[in-house]
MDTraj code that builds the backbone (N, CA, C; nanometers):
import mdtraj as md
import numpy as np

residues = "MET ASN LYS ALA GLU ALA GLN ALA LEU ILE ASP HIS ARG VAL SER ALA TRP THR ALA SER SER GLY VAL TYR VAL GLY THR LEU ALA GLU VAL ILE SER GLU LYS GLY ARG PRO TRP ARG GLY ARG VAL ARG ILE THR GLY VAL LEU GLU VAL ALA CYS HIS TRP GLN ILE GLY CYS SER GLY PRO ILE ARG LYS GLY PHE ARG PRO GLY ASP GLU ILE GLU VAL GLY GLY VAL ASN ILE LYS PRO THR THR ALA GLU GLY THR THR TYR ALA ALA ALA LEU GLU ALA SER ILE ALA LYS LEU ARG GLY TRP ILE GLU ARG ASP PRO GLU GLY SER ASN THR ALA LEU HIS ARG ARG THR MET GLU ALA GLU LEU GLU MET LEU ARG ARG GLU GLN GLU LEU PRO GLU GLY HIS PRO THR ALA".split()
xyz = np.array([
    [26.1280, 17.8707, 36.3292],
    [26.2504, 17.7958, 36.2702],
    [26.2473, 17.8090, 36.1368],
    [26.3739, 17.8099, 36.0712],
    [26.3740, 17.7896, 35.9383],
    [26.3794, 17.6489, 35.8830],
    [26.3644, 17.6734, 35.7516],
    [26.3932, 17.5247, 35.6810],
    [26.5158, 17.4501, 35.7097],
    [26.6122, 17.5122, 35.7039],
    [26.7604, 17.4245, 35.7280],
    [26.7504, 17.4184, 35.8766],
    [26.7036, 17.4747, 35.9684],
    [26.6897, 17.4284, 36.1067],
    [26.6076, 17.3098, 36.1249],
    [26.4713, 17.2946, 36.0480],
    [26.4109, 17.2132, 36.0428],
    [26.4742, 17.0469, 35.9853],
    [26.5512, 17.1005, 35.8914],
    [26.6192, 16.9769, 35.8149],
    [26.6981, 16.8975, 35.9308],
    [26.7685, 16.9828, 36.0236],
    [26.8685, 16.9411, 36.1345],
    [26.7911, 16.8446, 36.2141],
    [26.6572, 16.8701, 36.2352],
    [26.5649, 16.8090, 36.3271],
    [26.5009, 16.6678, 36.2863],
    [26.5355, 16.6247, 36.1342],
    [26.4656, 16.5213, 36.1145],
    [26.5068, 16.4232, 36.1952],
    [26.4211, 16.3152, 36.2205],
    [26.4524, 16.1925, 36.3061],
    [26.4778, 16.2451, 36.4574],
    [26.4337, 16.3703, 36.4921],
    [26.4432, 16.4226, 36.6243],
    [26.3002, 16.4557, 36.6886],
    [26.2850, 16.4489, 36.8289],
    [26.1401, 16.4909, 36.8700],
    [26.1061, 16.6121, 36.8619],
    [25.9898, 16.6374, 36.8171],
    [25.9308, 16.7845, 36.8050],
    [25.7885, 16.7714, 36.8601],
    [25.7400, 16.8942, 36.8765],
    [25.5908, 16.9016, 36.9067],
    [25.5246, 16.9445, 36.7863],
    [25.4007, 16.9116, 36.7775],
    [25.3252, 16.9507, 36.6342],
    [25.1848, 17.0191, 36.6725],
    [25.1651, 17.1307, 36.6727],
    [25.0409, 17.1786, 36.7114],
    [24.9582, 17.2013, 36.5973],
    [24.8255, 17.1600, 36.6140],
    [24.7190, 17.1386, 36.5088],
    [24.5987, 17.2367, 36.5263],
    [24.5964, 17.3083, 36.6003],
    [24.5121, 17.3941, 36.6337],
    [24.4012, 17.3193, 36.7157],
    [24.2784, 17.3124, 36.6471],
    [24.1652, 17.2247, 36.6974],
    [24.1788, 17.0751, 36.7170],
    [24.2617, 17.0400, 36.6549],
    [24.3085, 16.8865, 36.6315],
    [24.3974, 16.8421, 36.7310],
    [24.4407, 16.9282, 36.8161],
    [24.5223, 16.8854, 36.9427],
    [24.6803, 16.9446, 36.9120],
    [24.7542, 16.8876, 37.0155],
    [24.9091, 16.9056, 37.0125],
    [24.9715, 16.7612, 37.0512],
    [25.0712, 16.7323, 36.9748],
    [25.1214, 16.6197, 36.9852],
    [25.2748, 16.6364, 36.9827],
    [25.3435, 16.5135, 37.0205],
    [25.4857, 16.5047, 37.0343],
    [25.5248, 16.3847, 36.9289],
    [25.6191, 16.3971, 36.8536],
    [25.6580, 16.2647, 36.7501],
    [25.8105, 16.3035, 36.7119],
    [25.8171, 16.2211, 36.5883],
    [25.9679, 16.2280, 36.5288],
    [25.9390, 16.3219, 36.4102],
    [26.0092, 16.4112, 36.3772],
    [26.0101, 16.4806, 36.2331],
    [26.0558, 16.3832, 36.1401],
    [25.9490, 16.3464, 36.0274],
    [26.0225, 16.2435, 35.9506],
    [26.0511, 16.3086, 35.8025],
    [25.9874, 16.4007, 35.7975],
    [26.0315, 16.4806, 35.6736],
    [26.0015, 16.6300, 35.6541],
    [26.0852, 16.7020, 35.6038],
    [26.0499, 16.8446, 35.5769],
    [26.0336, 16.8544, 35.4177],
    [25.8861, 16.9290, 35.4096],
    [25.8576, 16.9424, 35.2816],
    [25.8537, 17.0676, 35.2315],
    [25.9131, 17.0946, 35.0841],
    [25.9049, 17.2553, 35.0745],
    [25.8564, 17.2681, 34.9357],
    [25.8088, 17.3468, 34.8991],
    [25.7387, 17.3729, 34.7858],
    [25.8048, 17.5113, 34.7319],
    [25.8658, 17.5517, 34.6061],
    [25.9001, 17.6833, 34.5734],
    [25.8000, 17.7614, 34.5818],
    [25.8374, 17.8799, 34.6745],
    [25.7513, 17.9853, 34.6895],
    [25.6388, 17.9826, 34.7968],
    [25.6313, 17.8679, 34.8742],
    [25.5421, 17.8430, 34.9812],
    [25.6200, 17.7927, 35.1280],
    [25.5588, 17.8240, 35.2032],
    [25.6283, 17.7941, 35.3746],
    [25.6414, 17.6269, 35.3669],
    [25.7618, 17.6075, 35.4297],
    [25.7854, 17.4673, 35.4518],
    [25.6636, 17.3804, 35.5395],
    [25.6680, 17.2652, 35.5362],
    [25.5650, 17.1953, 35.6191],
    [25.6574, 17.0619, 35.6596],
    [25.6073, 17.0069, 35.7711],
    [25.6784, 16.8869, 35.8123],
    [25.5787, 16.7710, 35.8204],
    [25.6048, 16.6580, 35.8076],
    [25.5631, 16.5463, 35.8425],
    [25.6092, 16.4713, 35.9653],
    [25.5384, 16.4624, 36.0625],
    [25.5551, 16.4156, 36.1897],
    [25.4870, 16.2838, 36.2236],
    [25.5624, 16.1984, 36.3025],
    [25.5285, 16.0525, 36.3158],
    [25.4932, 16.0734, 36.4739],
    [25.3732, 16.0802, 36.4963],
    [25.3264, 16.0991, 36.6513],
    [25.4006, 15.9513, 36.7428],
    [25.4265, 16.0180, 36.8490],
    [25.4575, 15.9184, 36.9540],
    [25.3920, 15.9483, 37.0669],
    [25.3134, 16.0423, 37.1084],
    [25.2613, 16.0937, 37.2098],
    [25.1524, 16.2203, 37.2151],
    [25.0705, 16.2180, 37.3054],
    [24.9636, 16.3293, 37.2808],
    [24.9957, 16.4360, 37.4150],
    [25.0145, 16.5520, 37.3651],
    [25.0209, 16.6702, 37.4934],
    [24.8825, 16.7201, 37.5043],
    [24.8090, 16.7590, 37.4204],
    [24.6602, 16.7854, 37.4292],
    [24.5830, 16.7591, 37.3270],
    [24.4536, 16.6990, 37.3951],
    [24.3527, 16.6558, 37.2884],
    [24.2701, 16.7440, 37.2030],
    [24.2337, 16.6884, 37.0880],
    [24.1496, 16.7684, 37.0071],
    [24.0371, 16.8317, 37.0723],
    [23.9878, 16.9401, 37.0142],
    [23.8688, 17.0071, 37.0644],
    [23.7511, 16.9129, 37.0051],
    [23.6800, 16.8416, 37.0924],
    [23.6020, 16.7388, 37.0324],
    [23.4355, 16.8084, 37.0175],
    [23.4333, 16.9237, 37.0517],
    [23.3171, 16.9835, 37.0471],
    [23.3186, 17.1333, 37.0038],
    [23.2044, 17.1938, 36.9200],
    [23.2099, 17.3141, 36.9214],
    [23.0428, 17.3644, 36.8832],
    [23.0281, 17.4701, 36.9286],
    [22.8946, 17.5117, 36.9081],
    [22.8361, 17.4924, 36.7727],
    [22.6938, 17.4586, 36.7925],
    [22.6270, 17.4450, 36.6755],
    [22.6305, 17.2610, 36.6256],
    [22.7102, 17.1823, 36.6714],
    [22.7515, 17.0557, 36.6473],
    [22.6954, 16.9788, 36.7635],
    [22.6435, 16.8839, 36.7233],
    [22.5894, 16.7802, 36.8274],
    [22.7116, 16.6424, 36.8157],
    [22.7640, 16.5959, 36.9403],
    [22.8368, 16.5005, 36.9664],
    [22.9589, 16.5366, 36.9192],
    [23.0854, 16.4644, 36.9586],
    [23.2139, 16.4718, 36.9189],
    [23.2138, 16.4730, 36.7678],
    [23.2978, 16.5979, 36.7358],
    [23.3239, 16.6352, 36.5774],
    [23.4916, 16.5965, 36.5137],
    [23.5567, 16.5879, 36.6258],
    [23.7141, 16.5431, 36.5793],
    [23.7610, 16.4224, 36.6548],
    [23.8330, 16.3275, 36.5856],
    [23.8669, 16.2308, 36.6800],
    [24.0100, 16.2289, 36.7400],
    [24.0870, 16.3456, 36.6820],
    [24.2461, 16.3631, 36.7277],
    [24.3325, 16.2681, 36.6487],
    [24.4445, 16.2492, 36.6861],
    [24.5463, 16.1498, 36.6276],
    [24.6024, 16.0520, 36.7603],
    [24.6453, 15.9590, 36.6975],
    [24.7072, 15.8629, 36.7901],
    [24.8487, 15.8288, 36.7688],
    [24.9264, 15.7812, 36.8796],
    [25.0618, 15.7444, 36.8567],
    [25.0412, 15.6576, 36.7442],
    [25.1523, 15.6404, 36.6236],
    [25.1552, 15.5665, 36.5245],
    [25.1083, 15.6442, 36.4036],
    [25.0126, 15.7445, 36.4266],
    [24.9685, 15.8306, 36.3094],
    [25.0838, 15.9090, 36.2631],
    [25.0661, 15.9418, 36.1338],
    [25.1452, 16.0639, 36.0743],
    [25.0774, 16.1639, 36.0296],
    [25.1220, 16.2889, 36.0483],
    [25.0425, 16.4214, 36.0388],
    [25.1436, 16.5010, 35.9738],
    [25.0791, 16.6043, 35.8810],
    [25.1416, 16.6898, 35.7984],
    [25.1002, 16.8367, 35.8755],
    [25.1916, 16.9219, 35.9129],
    [25.1408, 17.0365, 35.9682],
    [25.2442, 17.1472, 35.9160],
    [25.2079, 17.2745, 35.9291],
    [25.2950, 17.3993, 35.9014],
    [25.4106, 17.3988, 35.9633],
    [25.4998, 17.4521, 35.9198],
    [25.6549, 17.4506, 35.9823],
    [25.6694, 17.5407, 36.1037],
    [25.5680, 17.6463, 36.0927],
    [25.5626, 17.7247, 36.2366],
    [25.4944, 17.6864, 36.3214],
    [25.4392, 17.5609, 36.3047],
    [25.3803, 17.4779, 36.4055],
    [25.4386, 17.3677, 36.4702],
    [25.5744, 17.3648, 36.4487],
    [25.6515, 17.2566, 36.4678],
    [25.7588, 17.3015, 36.5440],
    [25.7798, 17.2539, 36.6683],
    [25.9199, 17.3029, 36.7553],
    [25.9965, 17.1878, 36.8311],
    [26.1091, 17.2025, 36.8360],
    [26.1633, 17.1039, 36.8936],
    [26.1356, 17.0832, 37.0547],
    [26.1352, 16.9616, 37.1203],
    [26.0786, 16.9486, 37.2489],
    [26.1463, 16.8385, 37.3065],
    [26.1189, 16.8402, 37.4431],
    [26.1964, 16.7049, 37.5255],
    [26.0653, 16.6295, 37.5813],
    [25.9338, 16.6883, 37.5582],
    [25.8153, 16.6315, 37.5984],
    [25.8197, 16.4831, 37.5543],
    [25.7463, 16.4169, 37.6551],
    [25.7095, 16.2750, 37.5948],
    [25.5952, 16.2612, 37.5544],
    [25.4870, 16.2898, 37.6108],
    [25.3477, 16.2682, 37.5606],
    [25.2846, 16.1518, 37.6415],
    [25.1532, 16.1354, 37.6045],
    [25.0893, 16.0182, 37.6644],
    [24.9990, 15.9535, 37.5566],
    [24.9299, 15.8401, 37.6128],
    [24.8312, 15.7635, 37.5077],
    [24.7139, 15.8852, 37.4897],
    [24.6212, 15.8677, 37.3879],
    [24.5287, 15.9582, 37.3854],
    [24.4250, 15.9476, 37.4960],
    [24.4208, 15.8216, 37.5329],
    [24.2928, 15.8055, 37.6600],
    [24.3683, 15.8883, 37.7841],
    [24.4844, 15.8643, 37.8162],
    [24.5369, 15.9413, 37.9279],
    [24.5305, 16.0852, 37.8978],
    [24.5674, 16.1420, 37.8007],
    [24.5385, 16.2966, 37.7547],
    [24.3940, 16.3388, 37.7940],
    [24.3131, 16.2457, 37.7504],
    [24.1651, 16.2940, 37.7675],
    [24.1418, 16.2855, 37.9220],
    [24.1582, 16.1883, 37.9759],
    [24.1510, 16.1817, 38.1310],
    [24.2069, 16.3118, 38.2000],
    [24.3240, 16.3546, 38.1576],
    [24.4034, 16.4575, 38.2060],
    [24.3035, 16.5893, 38.1906],
    [24.2377, 16.5970, 38.0531],
    [24.1668, 16.7209, 38.0257],
    [24.0578, 16.7197, 38.0854],
    [23.9749, 16.5980, 38.1227],
    [23.8425, 16.5958, 38.1823],
    [23.8690, 16.6281, 38.3450],
    [23.9893, 16.5952, 38.3778],
    [24.0161, 16.6506, 38.5092],
    [24.0047, 16.7961, 38.5361],
    [24.0736, 16.8412, 38.4534],
    [24.1112, 16.9984, 38.4490],
    [23.9648, 17.0716, 38.4159],
    [23.8809, 17.0248, 38.3350],
    [23.7651, 17.0847, 38.3002],
    [23.6655, 17.0716, 38.4373],
    [23.6986, 16.9450, 38.4878],
    [23.5799, 16.9306, 38.6224],
    [23.6282, 17.0097, 38.7355],
    [23.7707, 17.0207, 38.7414],
    [23.8192, 17.1345, 38.8394],
    [23.7645, 17.2878, 38.8100],
    [23.7780, 17.3185, 38.6960],
    [23.7297, 17.4321, 38.6664],
    [23.5934, 17.4572, 38.7018],
    [23.4937, 17.3711, 38.6513],
    [23.3394, 17.3660, 38.6776],
    [23.3362, 17.3794, 38.8504],
    [23.3831, 17.2916, 38.9037],
    [23.3893, 17.2870, 39.0737],
    [23.4275, 17.4201, 39.1282],
    [23.5508, 17.4734, 39.0836],
    [23.5881, 17.6032, 39.1263],
    [23.4955, 17.7176, 39.0949],
    [23.4178, 17.7084, 38.9952],
    [23.3277, 17.8414, 38.9399],
    [23.1897, 17.7707, 38.8951],
    [23.1163, 17.7159, 38.9608],
    [22.9955, 17.6366, 38.9183],
    [22.8974, 17.7359, 38.8361],
    [22.8999, 17.8868, 38.8669],
    [22.7982, 17.9508, 38.8008],
    [22.8552, 18.0424, 38.7113],
    [22.9971, 18.0172, 38.6803],
    [23.1038, 18.1111, 38.5938],
    [23.0290, 18.1183, 38.4671],
    [23.0703, 18.1955, 38.3976],
    [23.0395, 18.2562, 38.2389],
    [23.0780, 18.1405, 38.1463],
    [23.1943, 18.0722, 38.1842],
    [23.2244, 17.9535, 38.1115],
    [23.1812, 17.8263, 38.1260],
    [23.1190, 17.7970, 38.2464],
    [23.0948, 17.6801, 38.2942],
    [23.0029, 17.5968, 38.1887],
    [22.9092, 17.6556, 38.1236],
    [22.8255, 17.5721, 38.0368],
    [22.9220, 17.5228, 37.9268],
    [23.0223, 17.5869, 37.8591],
    [23.0886, 17.5607, 37.7719],
    [23.2021, 17.4406, 37.8303],
    [23.2397, 17.4529, 37.9400],
    [23.3237, 17.3584, 37.9940],
    [23.2748, 17.2177, 38.0328],
    [23.1216, 17.2407, 38.0632],
    [23.0266, 17.1095, 38.0768],
    [23.0438, 17.0516, 37.9487],
    [22.9781, 17.1235, 37.8322],
    [22.9790, 17.0612, 37.7104],
    [23.1024, 17.0054, 37.6592],
    [23.2134, 17.0713, 37.6685],
    [23.3336, 17.0222, 37.6396],
    [23.3541, 16.9006, 37.7100],
    [23.3415, 16.8777, 37.8229],
    [23.3720, 16.7685, 37.9320],
    [23.2862, 16.6551, 37.8824],
    [23.1573, 16.6855, 37.8498],
    [23.0751, 16.5669, 37.8086],
    [23.1314, 16.5144, 37.6737],
    [23.1697, 16.5998, 37.5865],
    [23.2133, 16.5201, 37.4624],
    [23.3412, 16.4686, 37.4842],
    [23.4279, 16.5124, 37.5449],
    [23.5622, 16.4150, 37.5905],
    [23.5261, 16.3184, 37.6849],
    [23.4041, 16.3028, 37.7466],
    [23.3743, 16.1636, 37.8038],
    [23.3382, 16.0785, 37.7278],
    [23.2500, 16.1132, 37.6139],
    [23.1967, 16.0170, 37.5089],
    [23.3346, 15.9710, 37.4399],
    [23.4201, 16.0526, 37.3899],
    [23.5431, 16.0179, 37.3312],
    [23.6214, 15.9163, 37.4153],
    [23.6420, 15.9411, 37.5436],
    [23.7007, 15.8294, 37.6285],
    [23.6205, 15.7196, 37.6446],
    [23.4824, 15.7190, 37.6428],
    [23.4189, 15.5969, 37.6407],
    [23.4342, 15.5160, 37.5050],
    [23.4381, 15.5691, 37.3803],
    [23.4471, 15.5296, 37.2681],
    [23.5925, 15.4716, 37.2683],
    [23.6814, 15.5431, 37.3348],
    [23.8315, 15.4858, 37.3101],
    [23.8545, 15.3739, 37.3917],
    [23.7771, 15.3441, 37.5131],
    [23.7914, 15.2439, 37.5883],
    [23.7332, 15.1234, 37.5385],
    [23.6254, 15.1643, 37.4404],
    [23.5601, 15.0368, 37.3932],
    [23.6347, 14.9679, 37.2677],
    [23.7535, 15.0482, 37.2184],
    [23.8111, 15.0036, 37.0814],
    [23.9182, 14.8753, 37.1430],
    [23.9145, 14.7465, 37.0753],
    [24.0028, 14.6540, 37.1067],
    [24.1550, 14.6824, 37.0975],
    [24.2293, 14.6177, 37.1580],
    [24.3786, 14.6159, 37.1604],
    [24.4105, 14.6082, 37.0369],
    [24.5128, 14.6756, 36.9735],
    [24.5659, 14.6591, 36.8526],
    [24.4850, 14.7603, 36.7182],
    [24.3675, 14.7933, 36.7771],
    [24.3014, 14.8777, 36.6635],
    [24.3638, 15.0055, 36.6056],
    [24.3747, 15.0223, 36.4939],
    [24.4384, 15.1383, 36.4474],
    [24.4270, 15.2913, 36.4987],
    [24.2996, 15.3029, 36.5703],
    [24.2934, 15.4194, 36.6431],
    [24.2941, 15.3922, 36.7945],
    [24.3560, 15.2862, 36.8669],
    [24.3473, 15.2597, 36.9732],
    [24.4830, 15.3180, 37.0199],
])
top = md.Topology()
chain = top.add_chain()
for i, resn in enumerate(residues, 1):
    res = top.add_residue(resn, chain, resSeq=i)
    for name in ("N", "CA", "C"):
        top.add_atom(name, md.element.get_by_symbol(name[0]), res)
traj = md.Trajectory(xyz[None], top)
């Protein structure tokens, strides 16, 4: 989408892909453009489509917290698309991701990716535990 098309989407629902930090749905709040540079967008998150990658090889424990509804993020314009998806809470998205990982592990317990799926699931379970410990109204809840 070009900058003019993006301008028309201000205050409309978009998805924002952030690579390893997750995929979110929200409202396009602003189109940012600087001469000679690709446009970027500021998105006010209203829901989570995919959680952040909380684990990577060589690191211990969760390494990314992801974003929550109410957060604002800035992403490159190529990573912003119009959408009708609603998204969900971060905890619900974690639960869905954990269920998907658990299914992959159960279907192929000796598979070449099983160790990676187990480690990813452990990191997501830890993030879910932390998410559930946060008091209501906490900025990252």
